[in-house]
Structures are given as structure tokens and as C-alpha cells.
C-alpha positions, 0 to 999 in steps of 0.5 A: 547572433548565430549562438543566440539563435541556436540557444533559442532553438535548444530552449524551444526544443526543451520546452516542446519536450516539457523539460521546463514544465513546472508542476502544481500537484494535487492530492485527494485523501480518503482520511486525515493526514494525522491518521498515522497510517494510509493517508499519513504515508501518502502525505509523506510522499507529497512532502518529498515531492515538494523538495523537487525544484520544478514542483512549485506547489502541492495541495491536498484535500483530506477526508474526502468521501468516495463518490460525489464529494470526490468528483467535486474535489478532483474537479476543483483541483483541475480547475485551479491549475493543478497539472498533476493530480493523485487520487489515493483511494480505490473508490476515487477511480470513476470520479477521476476518469470522469474529470480526466475527460474534461481536462485532457492536459492534466495528468491523473494518477489513481491509486489501486485502481484498474481503469486507465485513459490517455491522461490517467494512469494507476499506481500501487505497490506489492505490499504482499511482499513485506506482509509475507515477511511480517507473517514470518515474524508473527509466526515465530513470536506467537505462543498460542499459535493464534494470530489475529488479523483486523481486516477492512473490506473483502476486496482482492487487495486485502485478501491477497495481504491476508494470504501472503501474511498467512503463508509467511506465518505457516512457513515458520510455524505450520501449527499457527492459524490466522483468525480474520475479523472484518470491519467493513471500513478503512477508517474507524478507530472504535470499530477497529479497536473492538475487532482487535479486542475480540481477537485477543479475547479468543486467544490471539497473542499477536495481531496484524491489520489492514486498516488506516488507524493505529487502533489495533496497535493500541488494543494489543499494547493495552493487553500486553500482546505483540502487534504488526503495524501497517502503512507506516512505522507505528511503533510509537503507538505500541512501544512494548508490543510492536514487532514490525510493519509492512510500510509504504514509500509513496515517494518512490512512485511520486517522484518517478511520475513527477519526473516523467511529467516534468520531462515530457515523457509521461505515458499512461501506465499501470505501476505495480512496484515491489520491494525491488524499487523501494515502493514497499518496505518492512519497518525495522524489526523490534529487538524483541525478535530473536536474532536467528529469526531476523537473519532468516527474514533478512535472507528471504527479503533479499531473495524477494528483492532479487526475484529469487523468491516469489511469495505466491509460488506453489504448492498452495492450498485453499482453506479447505485443503484444495490445491489452487496452485500446483508446485512450481507454478506462480500466480500471474499478476492478473490472478493476484489482482483478482484473488478471492479465496483464503489460503490454508491456515486462515480462519474466517469467511470472505463476505460476498 
């Protein structure tokens, strides 16, 4: 009886810590799971969660517009017993917080936002790190010294990525420039393709992108040019022109959060992980890239992971030649998260 009594006490203690808490996990996606990019990468993370023994079910809703529709979808997931909900687009921030006020026993994690609550955390990855590496490759491979960049919305996340990429380009090729064209959309294959072709028309022989579809890769492939992908390893869309891609590994963050909720140790925090924790990576580099270039990129990658090298360390000048970061100084996370200027080497205007 004494052993039974002690066993019951231990079980109750574990339950009080949440160690036996089964999870029903919901995901809200801004695009279709078959986009090959942003949403596809998130869904790979969801599939990884399903392998955890305490995750009893995952549910996703795809192609949810940012705004009132998002509020409705998040509310429905909370009402149907999902105790952990990931909302995967910046525009879901306020709807997530609104639903969280009503469901205080549900944990909400919002991707790329900056607002939190007792039951709401945020998560993102330091994508600018592998973008810098991909820029080094682009700079080494261009012959025209014109590199095109198809960009979505002029928000700090995208601007930061363009700048990191350009710093990488100019590290190996100071003569190269990066031309930016904005699409003002995350997911529009036709608009993205037109933007990519406009850059090819002005002499770009390498393209990069911050979009959710493979349209830029397809445009480059059709014209026999090189291309840097994004979100996931998109080489199948440009088997001849693909060089590499900065890619997401959302499973690293999703498993961390799920474990914390399951163990009863979760607390609201703002996760911003880099290559050192495997949240962002560089896809395998094409054999078309010379071995000596790969060797240099690998060295810088290891220095980023170890903390020896910082992407945004001075001296850095803006596109007008003004020093915005003195030599030896490093931008703070707050400055990175609010970045609103282009570095030297970028040709393009940031719309207001």
C-alpha cells in the first residue's frame, strides 16, 4: 500500500508539471502547403511534430488571408481543443493575441511578430545568416556583376535579408550590384515571374528571392541563368541553374516549443534562433560552384555558427555611401529587427 501511495503521489506530481500532457496542435498557414516554399517548409515542421509520442493530433488550415479570416480560423482551432497553436505569418499577430485573451489555457506561438502575452510567444530564425552565405556564392558566380533580387514586402525582415545577401555578394565581388524589384505580395507566381524576367532583361545573370513560390527559379531556368532559392531546397524547379538556398528548419523550433508545453516548462518568450541551433540552414551547394568558393563559404558558415563572425559588423555603409555602422561595431537585435535602409551595393528604393 505504501508503494502504491507513493506511486500515486509521483504521478500526481508529474501531472501537475504537465509531463503527461498530450498535445493537439493547430497550424494556420498563409499559403498552400504545396507552394514549395514558406508554407511547405512550415508543414515539414508540422510533420516532424507528429512523430513525437505525446502529440496526438496536428491540424492545419492553409491559404488563410491575414485579417478577419485569420481570427475566425484561430478561434475555431482553440474552440476544438487544440492546446498549442502556431500562426505562421506576420499579419496573424493581432488576431492571435485577440483569441489568446479568450483562451488562456491554450499556448499560442506567432511567427515573426513582436507582441507577446502570458500565453503568447513569438518565434523566428536568423535567416540573414544563410542569406549572407548565399550572397557569397552569387557574387562568385556572376559574370555580368548584376544580380537580381525579387522581393516581397518592404518590411525589416525582407530589407535585412537583402542587405545580408548584398554584404555577402560584395565580400567576394566588390564590383557586383544587387538590383531589387518589389512585388508587394508573398504568394503570386505570375507577379513573381514577371519581376524575375524584368531583372533578367536588364542583365542579371544570377537571381535571388524572398518569395513563397518557385516562380523566380523557373524564370531563371528558362533563360539559362543561375538562381538562389529560398524557404526550402527548390533545386527541382531549376535543375540546371540552382546554386543553393537559405532554408528553414522549423522542426527545430516546433519540437522545442512542444516539449516545453508537454513538460509544463513553457513560458512566453521571443525565440530568434540562428544557424547554431539549426533553425536556418544553407541547402547543399551545386556542383557548378567551384570547390575553392565552397571552401570559403564553409569557413564563414562555421565562423557564424561558432559566433566568431557576425554578418552585420562594421564598417557598413548605406547605399548613399554614408557610414551607418562604424568599424568594429555590431548592430543590436533591436536595430536588426527595425532595419529600414539599404546597404552599399543595392540598387533599388524602399517604398514607404
